[in-house]
N, C-alpha and C positions, 0 to 999 in steps of 0.2 A: 503494500500500499504505499502511497505517495502523498505527502501533504504538502500541497502548493499554495502561493499566495494566488487572491483574486487578480484577474486579468481583465482587461478591457474586451467587453463581450461576452461575460460572464453572467450579465446581468439577467437573462433569458435561463440559464443554467440553476441562477440561485432562486427564482422564483419558481422553476419546475421542483426544485429538491425541498423547498421549505413548502409549496402547497402540497406535494406528495406525503410528506413526513407528517405535517399537522393536519391535513385532511380538513375536517370541518371546526377544528378548535382555533385555527387561526387562518386565513386567507389573503394573500398578498395581491394585488394588483400590479399591473405595470407602472402605474404613475406612484403606488406606494414604494414600490423599488427604487423609482428613481428617487424619491423623495431620501429614503433610507440610506442610499449610495451618494450622498451630496455631502459637501463639508457643511459645515465645520467638525460634524460627530464622525465620519466616514473616513476612515485610512486604509487604502488597498492592502498596504504591508501586515494589516491586523485583520484582515480577511481570509478564511482559508478553506479552500475545497479539496476532500480528501477522494482519492482517483486509485481506482485498482485495474491495471493493464488497459490506462487510460480511459476507463468509464467512472463517471461521477458516481461516488457513493455518498458523499454528507458534505455538508458546511457548517462553520461557526465564524460570527463575526465578533469582532472585539470591538466597541464603539467607545471613544472618548468623552469622559461626562465635563460637565462645566467645572467640577472641582479638580482642581491641579491634581496630577498623577491618580486619578481615579479612571476606571473604564468599567464598561459594563458587559458582560457575554451576554450575545443574543443568537437568536436563530441556530441553535445546534440542531441541525437535521441530519437524520442519517435513515438512507435506504434498508429495507428489511433484509440484509444480504448475510447477516451473521445467524449462524446456527447453533452457536456454543450454549445458548441458553439450557438447553435440556442436559448439557454435561454438568452443568453448575447447580443443578437441583431446582430450578426455577420452572415453576409449573403454569403450564398456560392457560 
């Protein structure tokens, strides 16, 4: 698995990952993504896409808060690609 920084053109990928992961709990629109990915709170170096064999698996964003040296982790989204929950004793 590779964890890479957000790149230009990842807007739609981010939208798809978050909407697939959160389903009806939270839905983002294209306009909402544009607002989220705009300064002053968004920093591309703090937003990550997880990939395996060049296929996106998830994302997480680190957003700057107005308080100095404070960040907010948002939009942790992971596709249902891991099957190790049964081995860990987690009941579905």
